[in-house]
C-alpha positions as CSV (number, residue, x, y, z in Angstrom):
1,M,-5.9,-7.8,16.7
2,S,-2.4,-6.4,17.2
3,E,-3.3,-3.0,18.7
4,Q,-1.3,0.0,19.2
5,D,-3.0,3.0,20.7
6,K,-2.2,6.2,18.7
7,I,-3.7,9.7,18.4
8,Q,-4.0,11.1,14.9
9,L,-4.7,14.9,14.5
10,F,-7.2,16.3,12.2
11,E,-7.2,20.2,12.4
12,D,-5.8,19.7,15.9
13,Q,-8.5,17.6,17.2
14,P,-7.6,14.2,18.3
15,I,-8.8,11.0,16.5
16,R,-8.0,7.5,18.3
17,A,-6.3,5.2,16.0
18,A,-5.0,1.6,16.2
19,W,-2.8,-0.4,13.7
20,D,-3.2,-4.0,13.0
21,S,0.1,-5.4,12.2
22,E,-1.2,-8.7,10.7
23,Q,-4.0,-7.0,8.5
24,E,-1.6,-3.9,7.9
25,E,-4.5,-1.8,8.4
26,W,-5.5,1.4,10.5
27,Y,-8.5,1.5,12.4
28,F,-10.1,4.9,13.4
29,S,-12.5,5.7,15.9
30,V,-15.7,6.6,14.1
31,V,-17.3,8.8,16.9
32,D,-14.0,10.7,17.0
33,V,-14.1,11.3,13.2
34,I,-17.9,12.3,13.6
35,K,-17.1,15.0,16.3
36,V,-14.4,16.7,14.0
37,L,-16.3,16.8,11.1
38,T,-19.8,17.8,12.5
39,G,-18.7,19.6,15.8
40,S,-21.6,17.6,17.3
41,P,-21.6,17.9,21.2
42,N,-22.8,14.2,21.2
43,P,-21.2,12.3,18.4
44,Q,-22.3,9.1,20.1
45,T,-26.0,9.8,19.7
46,Y,-25.3,11.3,16.1
47,W,-23.5,8.1,15.1
48,R,-26.2,5.9,16.5
49,V,-28.9,7.8,14.4
50,M,-26.6,7.7,11.4
51,K,-25.9,3.9,11.7
52,K,-29.5,3.1,11.9
53,R,-30.4,5.2,9.0
54,L,-27.5,3.6,6.9
55,K,-28.4,0.2,7.9
56,D,-32.0,0.7,6.9
57,E,-30.7,1.9,3.4
58,G,-28.9,-1.4,3.3
59,N,-25.3,0.1,3.7
60,E,-22.8,-2.7,4.1
61,T,-20.1,-0.4,5.4
62,V,-21.9,0.0,8.6
63,T,-22.6,-3.7,8.9
64,N,-18.8,-4.4,8.5
65,C,-17.5,-1.9,11.0
66,N,-15.6,-3.4,13.8
67,G,-15.6,-2.8,17.6
68,L,-12.4,-2.3,19.4
69,K,-11.5,-1.2,22.9
70,M,-9.8,2.1,22.9
71,V,-8.9,4.7,25.9
72,A,-11.9,6.8,26.4
73,A,-11.8,10.4,28.1
74,D,-11.9,8.9,31.5
75,G,-8.8,6.9,30.8
76,K,-10.5,3.5,30.7
77,R,-10.6,1.2,27.9
78,R,-14.0,1.1,26.3
79,M,-15.4,-0.5,23.2
80,T,-16.0,1.7,20.4
81,D,-16.9,1.3,16.7
82,V,-13.8,1.7,14.3
83,A,-13.5,1.9,10.6
84,T,-10.7,1.2,8.1
85,T,-9.7,4.0,5.7
86,E,-11.9,2.6,3.0
87,Q,-14.9,2.4,5.3
88,L,-14.3,5.8,6.7
89,L,-14.3,7.4,3.4
90,R,-17.6,5.7,2.6
91,L,-19.1,7.1,6.1
92,I,-17.8,10.8,5.2
93,Q,-20.0,10.7,2.0
94,S,-23.1,10.4,4.3
95,I,-22.1,13.2,6.7
96,P,-23.6,16.5,5.6
97,S,-21.0,18.8,6.8
98,P,-18.7,21.7,5.3
99,K,-15.6,20.0,6.7
100,A,-16.7,16.8,4.9
101,E,-17.1,18.6,1.4
102,P,-13.2,18.4,0.7
103,F,-13.1,14.7,1.1
104,K,-16.1,14.3,-1.0
105,L,-14.6,16.4,-3.7
106,W,-11.4,14.6,-3.4
107,L,-13.1,11.2,-3.8
108,A,-15.1,12.5,-6.9
109,Q,-11.8,13.6,-8.3
110,V,-10.0,10.1,-7.5
111,G,-13.2,8.3,-9.1
112,R,-12.8,10.6,-12.3
113,E,-9.2,9.9,-12.7
114,R,-9.8,6.2,-12.2
115,I,-12.3,6.4,-15.2
116,E,-9.9,8.4,-17.3
117,E,-7.0,5.7,-16.7
118,T,-9.3,2.9,-17.6
119,I,-9.8,4.6,-21.1
120,D,-6.1,5.8,-21.3
121,P,-3.9,4.0,-18.9
122,E,-1.0,6.0,-19.8
123,Q,-2.7,9.1,-17.7
124,A,-1.9,6.6,-14.5
125,I,1.9,6.8,-15.5
126,D,1.8,10.4,-15.9
127,R,0.3,11.0,-12.6
128,A,2.8,8.6,-11.0
129,L,5.7,10.4,-12.3
130,E,4.1,13.6,-11.0
131,T,3.5,12.1,-7.7
132,Y,7.2,11.0,-7.2
133,Q,8.4,14.5,-8.3
134,R,6.4,16.0,-5.7
135,K,7.7,13.7,-3.1
136,G,11.1,14.8,-3.9
137,Y,12.6,11.8,-5.5
138,S,15.6,12.1,-7.8
139,P,15.1,11.7,-11.5
140,D,17.2,8.7,-11.6
141,W,15.4,7.0,-8.8
142,I,12.0,7.6,-10.6
143,H,13.6,6.1,-13.7
144,Q,14.5,3.0,-11.7
145,R,11.0,2.9,-9.9
146,I,9.2,2.8,-13.2
147,L,11.5,0.2,-14.6
148,A,10.8,-1.8,-11.5
149,I,7.1,-1.6,-12.0
150,R,7.4,-2.8,-15.6
151,V,9.6,-5.8,-14.3
152,R,6.8,-6.4,-11.8
153,N,4.2,-6.6,-14.2
154,E,6.0,-8.9,-16.6
155,L,6.2,-11.3,-13.5
156,T,2.7,-11.1,-12.7
157,A,1.8,-11.5,-16.2
158,E,3.8,-14.6,-16.4
159,W,2.2,-16.0,-13.1
160,Q,-1.3,-15.4,-14.6
161,E,-0.2,-17.6,-17.6
162,R,0.8,-20.2,-15.2
163,G,-2.3,-20.2,-13.3
164,V,-1.5,-18.4,-10.1
165,Q,-4.2,-16.8,-8.4
166,R,-3.9,-13.1,-7.7
167,G,-4.0,-12.0,-4.1
168,R,-2.9,-14.5,-1.6
169,E,-0.7,-16.7,-4.0
170,Y,1.0,-13.6,-5.5
171,A,1.6,-12.6,-1.8
172,I,3.2,-16.0,-1.0
173,L,5.5,-16.0,-4.2
174,T,6.6,-12.4,-3.5
175,D,7.3,-13.2,0.0
176,E,9.5,-16.2,-1.2
177,I,11.4,-13.8,-3.5
178,T,12.0,-11.3,-0.9
179,R,13.1,-13.6,1.6
180,A,15.4,-15.3,-0.8
181,W,17.4,-12.1,-1.8
182,S,17.0,-10.1,1.5
183,G,16.9,-12.8,4.1
184,M,13.3,-11.2,5.3
185,T,9.7,-11.5,4.5
186,T,7.8,-8.3,3.2
187,K,6.7,-7.7,6.5
188,Q,9.9,-8.0,8.3
189,Y,11.4,-5.7,5.6
190,K,8.8,-3.2,6.2
191,R,9.0,-3.3,10.0
192,L,12.9,-2.6,9.3
193,K,12.3,0.5,7.6
194,G,9.5,1.6,10.0
195,L,6.7,1.2,7.4
196,K,3.1,0.6,7.8
197,K,0.7,1.2,4.7
198,E,3.5,2.7,2.6
199,N,4.8,0.9,-0.3
200,L,8.1,-0.9,0.3
201,R,9.6,-0.3,-3.0
202,D,9.0,3.3,-2.7
203,N,11.2,3.3,0.4
204,M,14.0,1.3,-1.3
205,S,17.5,2.8,-2.2
206,D,18.6,2.5,-5.9
207,L,20.6,-0.7,-5.1
208,E,17.6,-2.2,-3.2
209,L,15.5,-1.7,-6.1
210,V,18.1,-3.0,-8.5
211,L,18.2,-6.2,-6.6
212,T,14.6,-6.4,-6.3
213,M,14.1,-6.1,-10.2
214,L,17.2,-8.8,-10.6
215,A,15.1,-11.2,-8.5
216,E,11.7,-10.8,-10.2
217,A,13.3,-10.5,-13.8
218,T,15.0,-13.9,-13.1
219,T,12.2,-15.7,-11.6
220,T,10.3,-14.5,-14.8
221,E,12.9,-16.0,-17.1
222,I,13.1,-19.2,-15.1
223,S,9.5,-19.6,-15.2
224,K,9.2,-19.1,-19.1
225,R,11.9,-21.7,-19.7
226,E,10.6,-24.4,-17.0
227,E,6.7,-23.6,-17.5
228,P,5.6,-24.7,-14.2
229,E,2.4,-26.2,-13.7
230,T,1.6,-26.4,-10.0
231,F,1.8,-23.7,-7.3
232,S,4.5,-25.8,-5.6
233,E,6.6,-25.5,-8.7
234,N,6.1,-21.8,-9.0
235,L,7.3,-21.5,-5.2
236,E,10.5,-23.1,-6.2
237,I,11.1,-21.2,-8.9
238,A,10.5,-17.9,-7.0
239,R,12.9,-19.2,-4.4
240,S,15.6,-19.9,-7.2
241,G,15.1,-16.4,-8.6
242,G,15.4,-14.5,-5.4
243,E,18.4,-16.7,-4.4
244,I,20.2,-15.5,-7.5
245,A,19.7,-12.0,-6.5
246,G,20.7,-13.0,-3.0
247,D,24.0,-14.1,-4.2
248,T,24.5,-11.0,-5.9
249,R,23.7,-9.0,-2.7
250,K,26.4,-11.0,-0.6
251,A,28.9,-10.5,-3.3
252,I,28.4,-6.7,-3.2
253,E,28.4,-6.7,0.5
254,K,31.7,-8.7,0.5
255,R,33.4,-6.5,-1.9
256,T,32.1,-3.1,-0.3
257,G,32.0,-4.1,3.3
258,Q,28.8,-2.4,3.7
259,P,25.2,-3.9,3.9
260,V,23.0,-3.6,0.9
261,I,19.7,-3.3,2.9
262,T,19.1,-0.4,4.8
263,S,16.7,0.7,7.5
264,Q,16.4,4.1,5.8
265,N,12.8,4.9,4.3
266,A,11.7,7.4,1.8
267,T,11.3,10.2,4.5
268,Q,15.1,9.8,5.3
269,L,16.3,8.9,1.9
270,N,14.8,11.8,0.3
271,A,13.9,14.1,3.2
272,V,10.3,14.2,2.3
273,V,7.0,12.9,4.0
274,T,5.1,10.5,2.0
275,Q,1.2,11.0,2.0
276,M,-1.3,8.2,1.8
277,I,-3.6,10.1,-0.6
278,E,-0.8,10.8,-3.2
279,T,-0.3,7.0,-3.7
280,V,-3.5,6.8,-5.5
281,A,-2.0,7.1,-8.9
282,V,1.0,4.8,-8.2
283,S,-1.1,1.9,-6.9
284,Q,-3.2,2.1,-10.2
285,L,0.1,1.9,-12.1
286,E,1.1,-1.4,-10.4
287,E,-2.0,-3.0,-12.2
288,L,-1.2,-1.8,-15.7
289,P,-0.5,-4.4,-18.3
290,P,3.1,-4.9,-19.1
291,S,2.7,-3.8,-22.6
292,V,1.3,-0.5,-22.0
293,E,4.1,0.2,-19.5
294,E,6.7,-1.0,-21.6
295,K,5.5,1.4,-24.6
296,T,5.2,4.4,-22.5
297,T,8.8,3.8,-21.1
298,K,10.1,3.7,-24.5
299,D,8.2,6.6,-25.5
């Protein structure tokens, strides 16, 4: 694990955290969160009792919690239980505390919205639009972003048709497209913009988004014509699609004398701070079938 010590504040109280750059995941000290939410004078004991109870109930979240050395109050690095955001939200549900109640209500709301979006996927699009508007994005940028989602959905539908597996294989092909047009992997691109969990495309300029769409749309069209049967063939097509957009990027840079790729992120581009919880609707939208997204965009 690539650990970077960091202190997060919740109601002005410190919570130790570490960022794993390989997994792209935050890990938070469980006892620190318990102390903030319960006010317990001995959060370690509280956590031991709670952990035993949850284990007896068969709770897998507790079993999967990792241990990580973090700086303790005496300045020494000591092993402490840490949890990811998902694990932490599950643990919070088992903490009887008034301070935990807002999180529980939020989780219930998110669950309700996900169920509603399963019944009526267009609600996810509406929530995504509202989220981008709240973040301060311009109407033109929002239009480009929604179009980029449709283009991405059409590409993943084509990959699915060609037998590409969701998850790791999608990530490899996406990385190949990104490297071919921008000269960087997705992780390198995010690092340039100072991002961690944030969505890379939510932090792109108009031109960066357009070139991403060009790369993915081109990859889709080539794939439809060549009908690849193996992953290596899909990889070659992904590279070709990205290279065409890459040639366009180079032509633009030659003509304007300015780099297309910018280190600016959404905070700098739009003068707003992106919030993790507000991305729930957008992440759901990324999974919509192309037909639903296309219909809504036309409407």
